[in-house]
Legacy VTK file of the C-alpha trace (Angstrom):
# vtk DataFile Version 3.0
C-alpha trace
ASCII
DATASET POLYDATA
POINTS 421 float
73.181 108.916 71.294
73.313 105.571 69.487
75.740 102.698 70.001
78.118 103.829 67.243
78.435 107.250 68.848
79.015 105.677 72.257
81.717 103.492 70.773
83.408 106.425 69.046
83.390 108.515 72.199
84.624 105.806 74.578
86.986 103.563 72.599
90.717 103.843 73.150
92.603 106.395 75.284
90.320 109.308 76.155
89.739 111.818 78.918
88.808 110.262 82.283
85.256 108.986 82.713
83.253 108.371 85.844
83.747 104.660 86.425
81.006 102.256 87.507
80.901 100.602 90.896
82.435 97.118 91.086
79.841 94.873 92.757
81.076 91.461 93.922
79.484 88.382 95.511
79.902 87.569 99.185
78.682 84.043 99.855
80.200 83.918 103.333
82.481 85.919 105.607
85.710 84.788 103.928
84.350 85.751 100.525
83.242 89.142 101.814
86.705 89.770 103.237
88.221 88.637 99.940
86.012 90.882 97.828
86.869 94.029 99.775
90.572 93.089 100.028
90.790 92.918 96.245
88.902 96.120 95.553
85.122 95.659 95.499
83.170 98.900 95.851
80.139 96.938 97.015
79.132 93.374 97.838
75.854 91.504 97.657
74.898 88.828 100.148
71.951 87.108 101.763
70.711 85.284 104.835
67.804 82.975 105.455
65.903 81.139 102.716
64.840 83.932 100.357
68.090 85.124 98.798
68.378 82.777 95.772
71.465 81.099 97.203
69.827 79.672 100.293
71.183 76.174 99.740
74.853 76.986 99.608
75.888 80.600 100.089
74.543 82.781 102.842
75.154 84.317 106.235
73.694 83.537 109.597
71.654 86.461 110.848
73.984 87.043 113.782
76.938 87.382 111.374
75.451 90.361 109.535
76.563 93.155 111.897
80.179 91.995 111.631
79.879 91.588 107.855
78.525 95.119 107.472
81.288 96.430 109.748
84.025 94.808 107.654
82.595 96.116 104.400
82.030 99.647 105.672
85.544 99.784 107.140
86.776 99.237 103.573
84.347 101.915 102.260
82.267 99.227 100.529
78.474 99.149 100.366
76.415 96.062 101.279
73.317 95.049 99.317
71.069 92.396 100.815
69.267 89.907 98.552
65.593 89.068 99.041
65.231 88.196 95.379
63.333 84.907 95.477
59.818 84.598 94.039
57.858 83.664 97.175
54.473 82.016 97.234
51.710 83.213 99.552
52.803 80.770 102.254
56.274 82.391 102.186
55.161 85.976 102.771
55.310 85.690 106.544
58.963 84.675 106.231
59.618 87.661 103.948
58.114 89.989 106.513
60.108 88.364 109.323
63.364 88.746 107.377
62.667 92.409 106.728
61.906 93.023 110.384
65.299 91.515 111.246
66.967 93.788 108.686
65.339 96.802 110.294
67.610 96.136 113.279
70.723 95.928 111.068
69.947 97.787 107.837
72.029 97.208 104.709
72.833 99.877 102.122
70.392 98.432 99.619
67.871 95.650 99.025
67.952 93.431 95.938
64.379 92.447 95.068
62.692 90.736 92.114
59.064 90.217 93.112
56.533 93.122 93.163
54.937 91.775 96.342
58.291 91.763 98.111
58.827 95.333 96.903
55.496 96.367 98.446
56.469 94.823 101.779
59.853 96.564 101.638
58.191 99.935 101.084
56.130 99.286 104.222
58.753 97.799 106.550
62.050 99.215 105.246
61.049 102.452 103.505
64.429 104.153 103.993
66.529 101.439 102.329
67.155 101.873 98.571
65.718 99.105 96.398
67.657 97.512 93.542
65.737 95.301 91.116
67.303 91.877 90.610
68.274 90.265 87.330
65.489 87.769 88.118
63.004 90.461 87.093
64.611 90.319 83.596
64.272 94.046 82.889
64.695 94.284 79.132
63.340 97.679 78.095
63.106 101.286 79.239
59.407 101.095 80.110
60.071 98.203 82.480
62.845 100.223 84.109
60.495 103.202 84.413
57.839 100.948 85.960
60.221 99.919 88.713
61.316 103.537 89.249
57.722 104.662 89.751
57.291 101.994 92.415
60.305 103.163 94.358
63.351 101.368 92.933
66.526 103.370 92.412
68.410 100.739 90.368
67.684 97.871 88.007
69.954 95.037 86.957
69.466 94.693 83.218
68.656 91.298 81.730
71.668 89.334 80.505
69.820 88.649 77.242
70.312 92.246 76.025
72.615 93.357 73.221
74.888 96.370 73.415
72.373 98.326 71.320
69.593 97.364 73.724
71.638 98.519 76.705
72.514 101.801 74.997
68.858 102.493 74.223
67.752 101.868 77.818
70.604 103.972 79.202
69.678 106.886 76.932
65.979 106.642 77.865
66.419 106.260 81.643
68.725 109.015 82.907
67.051 108.995 86.342
67.516 105.257 86.996
70.763 103.596 88.031
71.557 100.712 85.699
73.513 97.648 86.767
74.860 94.845 84.583
76.424 91.455 85.083
79.792 91.503 83.332
81.346 88.210 84.441
80.358 84.740 85.553
77.868 81.964 85.000
74.839 82.433 82.791
71.611 80.447 82.664
69.910 78.767 79.712
66.610 80.280 80.913
65.613 83.948 80.773
67.651 85.701 83.475
67.809 82.531 85.517
64.059 81.874 85.720
64.404 78.177 85.008
62.248 75.168 85.929
64.622 72.309 85.068
65.632 71.949 88.719
62.005 71.920 89.890
61.091 69.261 87.346
64.062 66.986 87.880
64.800 67.375 91.589
61.785 69.198 93.050
64.042 72.117 94.017
63.004 75.507 92.653
65.648 77.821 91.207
63.254 80.681 91.821
63.366 79.980 95.545
67.157 79.806 95.666
67.441 76.003 95.562
68.703 75.361 92.009
70.605 72.089 91.578
71.956 73.182 88.155
70.682 70.260 86.049
71.706 72.270 82.982
75.273 71.359 83.941
74.689 67.670 84.494
76.098 65.264 81.914
73.595 63.754 79.481
73.760 60.902 77.037
71.706 60.425 73.886
70.513 56.858 73.560
69.516 56.031 70.023
68.789 59.698 69.233
70.840 62.649 68.116
70.641 65.959 69.954
68.699 67.933 67.413
65.612 70.124 67.230
62.526 68.662 65.523
62.120 71.393 62.904
65.842 71.319 62.005
66.506 67.668 61.094
70.136 66.846 60.461
71.382 70.107 61.914
73.623 70.186 64.989
71.683 72.578 67.205
73.911 72.069 70.266
77.688 72.136 70.346
78.540 69.111 72.476
81.808 68.137 74.112
81.963 64.521 75.215
83.459 63.306 78.488
83.526 59.500 78.561
80.455 59.346 76.326
78.487 62.055 78.173
78.000 65.705 77.335
76.980 68.966 79.039
74.915 70.376 76.205
72.590 72.386 78.480
75.461 74.269 80.126
75.905 77.839 78.935
79.232 79.544 78.475
80.389 82.028 81.120
79.908 85.737 80.541
82.978 87.950 80.138
82.644 91.631 79.236
86.081 92.766 80.415
86.755 94.442 77.059
83.728 96.734 77.331
84.301 98.523 80.642
85.008 101.910 79.109
82.094 101.566 76.724
79.710 100.761 79.569
81.054 103.665 81.614
80.386 105.957 78.656
76.793 104.789 78.595
76.436 105.731 82.238
76.124 102.200 83.645
76.306 102.632 87.421
77.453 99.191 88.528
79.320 96.221 87.031
78.401 92.990 88.767
80.380 89.761 89.166
78.383 86.534 89.493
79.450 83.835 91.929
78.214 83.657 95.533
78.825 79.898 95.390
82.222 80.188 93.700
85.374 79.747 95.785
87.069 82.630 97.548
90.196 81.985 95.479
88.171 82.409 92.268
86.684 85.605 93.655
90.104 87.016 94.573
91.459 86.611 91.055
88.380 87.833 89.184
87.838 90.822 91.488
91.480 91.811 91.116
91.200 91.736 87.321
88.064 93.859 87.132
89.241 96.330 89.808
92.507 96.881 87.958
90.802 97.114 84.566
88.197 99.611 85.841
90.917 101.781 87.361
92.900 101.687 84.114
89.827 102.570 82.048
89.087 105.475 84.366
92.502 106.909 83.561
92.013 106.439 79.825
94.510 103.554 79.752
94.088 100.287 77.828
93.047 97.081 79.529
96.015 95.513 81.353
97.598 92.784 79.236
97.469 90.361 82.176
93.677 90.654 82.471
92.566 87.966 80.012
95.214 85.387 80.991
94.124 85.814 84.617
90.431 85.341 83.768
91.193 82.343 81.573
93.100 80.778 84.471
89.930 80.872 86.597
87.579 79.646 83.852
85.965 76.210 83.890
83.788 76.869 80.818
84.346 78.940 77.667
84.221 82.704 78.172
81.729 84.550 76.024
80.229 87.954 75.264
76.894 86.104 74.968
74.114 88.339 73.597
75.991 91.591 74.214
77.997 91.476 71.014
75.723 91.295 67.976
78.210 90.339 65.260
81.053 87.870 64.971
81.768 84.942 67.301
80.718 85.346 70.917
83.198 82.871 72.409
86.400 84.709 73.267
88.414 82.127 75.224
88.507 78.485 76.229
89.249 77.248 79.761
92.728 75.867 80.396
93.518 72.202 80.783
93.756 71.164 84.425
97.509 70.672 84.101
97.900 74.260 82.820
95.870 75.967 85.551
97.761 77.880 88.234
96.048 76.564 91.328
95.517 78.617 94.461
97.161 76.797 97.356
96.625 79.055 100.335
95.172 82.174 101.950
97.065 84.262 104.480
95.047 84.483 107.707
97.295 86.480 110.028
100.831 87.538 110.835
102.164 85.582 113.813
105.336 87.687 114.065
108.960 86.788 113.317
108.219 86.168 109.610
105.550 83.625 110.481
102.171 83.601 108.722
99.131 81.503 109.533
97.837 79.982 106.296
94.508 78.388 105.375
95.579 75.686 102.926
93.360 75.477 99.816
95.164 72.683 97.905
98.097 70.314 98.345
101.256 72.420 98.518
104.821 71.104 98.504
107.718 73.290 99.539
109.663 72.311 96.418
107.290 74.365 94.244
107.590 77.968 93.137
104.551 80.007 94.132
103.316 83.561 93.635
101.351 85.960 95.800
98.117 87.362 94.356
98.639 91.034 95.174
95.931 93.588 94.258
96.688 95.505 91.078
97.526 92.350 89.080
100.916 92.114 90.774
102.133 88.523 91.123
105.462 88.542 92.996
107.259 85.231 93.133
107.561 83.166 96.291
110.327 80.882 95.110
111.183 77.454 96.431
113.838 77.729 99.074
112.570 81.131 100.188
109.837 79.702 102.395
109.188 76.772 104.729
106.203 75.085 106.372
105.493 74.270 109.983
102.501 72.710 111.633
100.586 74.967 114.008
102.511 73.365 116.904
105.898 74.124 115.332
106.823 70.866 113.594
108.558 71.156 110.190
106.528 70.036 107.169
107.489 69.406 103.540
103.864 69.238 102.349
100.610 70.743 103.583
97.110 69.677 102.601
93.778 71.250 101.701
91.415 71.934 104.575
94.170 72.401 107.141
96.056 75.342 108.596
99.815 75.677 108.651
102.506 78.219 109.452
104.388 79.677 106.505
107.845 81.000 107.301
108.791 83.764 104.876
110.125 87.307 104.983
108.483 88.277 101.670
107.419 91.920 101.885
104.181 91.407 99.932
102.623 88.890 102.312
99.577 90.350 104.063
96.481 88.933 105.784
93.671 88.251 103.314
95.877 87.651 100.277
96.006 84.392 98.339
98.976 82.358 97.121
99.050 80.113 94.066
LINES 1 422
421 0 1 2 3 4 5 6 7 8 9 10 11 12 13 14 15 16 17 18 19 20 21 22 23 24 25 26 27 28 29 30 31 32 33 34 35 36 37 38 39 40 41 42 43 44 45 46 47 48 49 50 51 52 53 54 55 56 57 58 59 60 61 62 63 64 65 66 67 68 69 70 71 72 73 74 75 76 77 78 79 80 81 82 83 84 85 86 87 88 89 90 91 92 93 94 95 96 97 98 99 100 101 102 103 104 105 106 107 108 109 110 111 112 113 114 115 116 117 118 119 120 121 122 123 124 125 126 127 128 129 130 131 132 133 134 135 136 137 138 139 140 141 142 143 144 145 146 147 148 149 150 151 152 153 154 155 156 157 158 159 160 161 162 163 164 165 166 167 168 169 170 171 172 173 174 175 176 177 178 179 180 181 182 183 184 185 186 187 188 189 190 191 192 193 194 195 196 197 198 199 200 201 202 203 204 205 206 207 208 209 210 211 212 213 214 215 216 217 218 219 220 221 222 223 224 225 226 227 228 229 230 231 232 233 234 235 236 237 238 239 240 241 242 243 244 245 246 247 248 249 250 251 252 253 254 255 256 257 258 259 260 261 262 263 264 265 266 267 268 269 270 271 272 273 274 275 276 277 278 279 280 281 282 283 284 285 286 287 288 289 290 291 292 293 294 295 296 297 298 299 300 301 302 303 304 305 306 307 308 309 310 311 312 313 314 315 316 317 318 319 320 321 322 323 324 325 326 327 328 329 330 331 332 333 334 335 336 337 338 339 340 341 342 343 344 345 346 347 348 349 350 351 352 353 354 355 356 357 358 359 360 361 362 363 364 365 366 367 368 369 370 371 372 373 374 375 376 377 378 379 380 381 382 383 384 385 386 387 388 389 390 391 392 393 394 395 396 397 398 399 400 401 402 403 404 405 406 407 408 409 410 411 412 413 414 415 416 417 418 419 420
């Protein structure tokens, strides 16, 4: 079946389809709790120095049993990342990490390197292997290669078009296919970039990327153009006080293609962002969970979906290489003054209409707020209907980021784990 046939069979209201898994990032315990609270079917996480987010988003080894317990209690799977590209001197650490996992096995391993895969088959033979986006699987023969060496799933390269994805899906019925559908992209092939190594001696392929593609650059006496295209603006640049971020890619957003991807048989839709905030994760997970559920019932995408995603965006949202005709940019990020900012997360119910809150941004009690309830429900928490206290009972008019406070409110939609903006 070609792409046109897929599109015909899956566009618009149709009979229910089997929906893909929603796979969300879990950079720490709060983010894991957030992902499952807002509807993730599975989470991916890491620990140690070999999980491609070693510098800023990972668990301590002794936290893993509790993390797995929380996820499994919510019927969510946990996939553990060992998706760095280790050198020979790192192989002992790979083996040591796998031996630790043998004592607390996850539901799947995310691997990119063939040598790591060989070690996994020796030390953790019962744990399913998923091939990372870092392996940049771009054709059906590559997918078949990984299947023959024991993998049950591959994450397809973000450089593929919809036709490419359809062709691989049709040729690989025995392999689970996973795709990133939302979040940051990389200017290099599937993230295999050396800018960070060159500029800061920190390898992206060992989980230590400093994101120099998003630094601000300034041309001094030269235009930003490519040698063989003189006079042509190769990069679209947006200046900020004379500097520009011309290396920074747009963010991926394939929210409009959920039903199409389900029709192709894609097994898992993945959200990028282990280093993103928990408040970002709450909003994006809620959108994709609600949209997947609607698509599974043959219903159109909820009208609130795009405004919610735009509210979280810090760069333009794009279909990138997936869409092969027409403009790829589908939305611009809001101005800071237009963004609805998350101000708090509910930690626990203290009784008597009292709620312990982790404050995420300055919050004044003269402001109207809304609760981010799963299912794209946003009930209002109006000024005058709530009050603040310090944790020792003193009244407060304003609370500040990084602190905890007590919120007094009888709103029926307040629950532990939910966010307020």
